[in-house]
C-alpha positions in Angstrom: 227.2 15.9 -89.9 225.0 12.8 -90.6 221.3 13.5 -90.5 218.1 11.4 -91.0 215.6 12.7 -93.5 212.1 11.5 -93.9 210.8 10.3 -97.3 209.7 13.2 -99.3 212.2 15.7 -97.9 213.7 18.2 -100.4 217.4 18.5 -99.9 217.8 21.2 -102.5 215.7 22.7 -105.3 216.6 23.2 -108.9 218.3 26.6 -109.3 219.0 26.7 -105.6 222.2 28.6 -104.9 223.4 26.7 -101.8 226.7 24.9 -102.3 226.7 22.3 -99.5 227.9 18.8 -100.5 225.8 15.8 -99.6 226.7 12.1 -99.2 224.0 9.4 -99.3 224.7 6.8 -96.5 221.4 4.9 -96.8 218.0 5.2 -98.4 217.1 6.4 -101.8 216.9 9.9 -103.4 215.1 11.0 -106.6 216.8 13.5 -109.0 214.0 15.8 -110.4 214.5 18.2 -113.3 211.7 20.4 -114.6 209.2 18.2 -112.6 210.4 15.0 -114.1 212.3 12.2 -112.1 215.3 11.7 -114.2 217.3 9.5 -111.9 217.0 7.5 -108.6 220.1 7.2 -106.5 220.4 4.4 -103.9 224.2 3.7 -103.7 225.7 4.2 -100.3 228.6 6.8 -100.5 227.0 8.5 -103.6 227.7 12.2 -103.7 224.7 14.6 -104.2 225.0 18.1 -105.4 228.7 17.8 -106.2 228.7 19.6 -109.5 227.2 22.8 -108.0 229.6 22.5 -105.0 232.6 22.2 -107.3 231.6 24.7 -109.9 229.9 27.2 -107.7 226.8 27.2 -109.8 223.1 27.0 -109.1 221.7 23.4 -108.6 220.8 21.8 -111.9 218.1 19.6 -110.4 216.0 19.0 -107.3 217.0 16.3 -104.9 214.3 14.6 -102.9 214.4 11.7 -100.5 212.3 8.7 -101.9 212.6 6.8 -98.7 213.8 7.5 -95.3 217.5 8.3 -95.7 220.7 8.9 -93.8 222.7 11.7 -95.5 226.0 13.5 -94.6 225.8 17.2 -95.2 229.1 19.1 -95.6 228.7 22.8 -95.4 230.1 24.6 -98.4 232.9 26.3 -96.3 234.1 22.9 -95.1 234.2 21.0 -98.3 237.9 21.8 -99.1 239.1 20.7 -95.7 236.9 17.6 -95.9 238.5 16.6 -99.2 241.9 17.2 -97.8 241.3 15.4 -94.5 239.5 12.2 -95.8 241.8 9.9 -97.7 240.6 8.9 -101.1 237.5 11.1 -101.1 238.8 13.2 -104.0 239.3 10.2 -106.0 235.9 8.7 -105.3 234.4 12.1 -106.2 236.4 12.1 -109.5 235.2 8.6 -110.3 231.6 9.5 -109.7 231.9 12.5 -112.0 233.5 10.3 -114.6 230.7 7.8 -114.3 228.1 10.5 -114.7 229.8 11.9 -117.7 230.0 8.5 -119.3 226.3 7.9 -118.6 225.4 11.3 -120.1 227.5 10.8 -123.2 225.8 7.4 -123.7 222.4 8.9 -123.3 223.3 11.6 -125.9 224.4 9.1 -128.3 221.3 7.0 -128.0 219.2 10.1 -128.5 221.2 11.0 -131.6 220.6 7.5 -133.0 216.8 7.7 -132.3 216.9 11.1 -134.1 218.5 9.4 -137.1 215.9 6.6 -137.1 213.1 9.1 -137.0 214.6 11.1 -139.8 214.9 7.9 -141.9 211.3 7.0 -141.0 210.0 10.5 -141.9 211.8 10.5 -145.3 210.5 7.0 -146.2 207.0 8.2 -145.3 207.4 11.3 -147.4 208.8 9.3 -150.4 205.8 6.9 -150.1 203.3 9.7 -150.0 205.0 11.2 -153.2 204.6 7.8 -154.9 200.9 7.7 -153.8 200.5 11.2 -155.2 201.8 10.1 -158.5 199.3 7.2 -158.7 196.3 9.1 -157.2 196.8 12.9 -157.5 194.2 14.1 -154.9 194.3 17.7 -153.6 194.5 16.3 -150.0 197.7 14.4 -150.7 199.1 17.3 -152.6 198.3 19.7 -149.7 199.8 17.2 -147.2 203.1 16.9 -149.2 203.3 20.6 -149.6 203.1 21.1 -145.8 205.8 18.6 -145.3 208.2 19.7 -148.0 210.0 22.3 -145.8 210.6 19.6 -143.2 211.8 17.1 -145.9 214.2 19.8 -147.2 215.7 20.5 -143.8 216.2 16.8 -143.1 218.2 16.1 -146.4 
């Protein structure tokens, strides 16, 4: 069940339909989505691929070892019996999912706040350009404001 993987080994690819469950025992893995590293996992006991395993859906990201790693692989058809036989594993899995949900929620809230700040900056810039146009009505400023009027309207 426990296997050693060299650095750079792909455990599964994004959109892969395999449903095996992995548990990181040692080493470090990268979570890659659409070619970008979105997370690095190095916690012994961390589950990998659990969402796809539990939901029966294709993998949402690629997992690649960043260092030599020891990883337990539980085949899809043995996951249920593994969870039933190993005391506390279901609770550990639920806690990890809850932690990831919390992290995702926090990331979304931060992104929303950044969007609000950009909106405020954009509107302030638009208003400043409007004031400048009143003081110095050049065709260039008028054209610039006209191009941005739709965006401004959508933001308000």
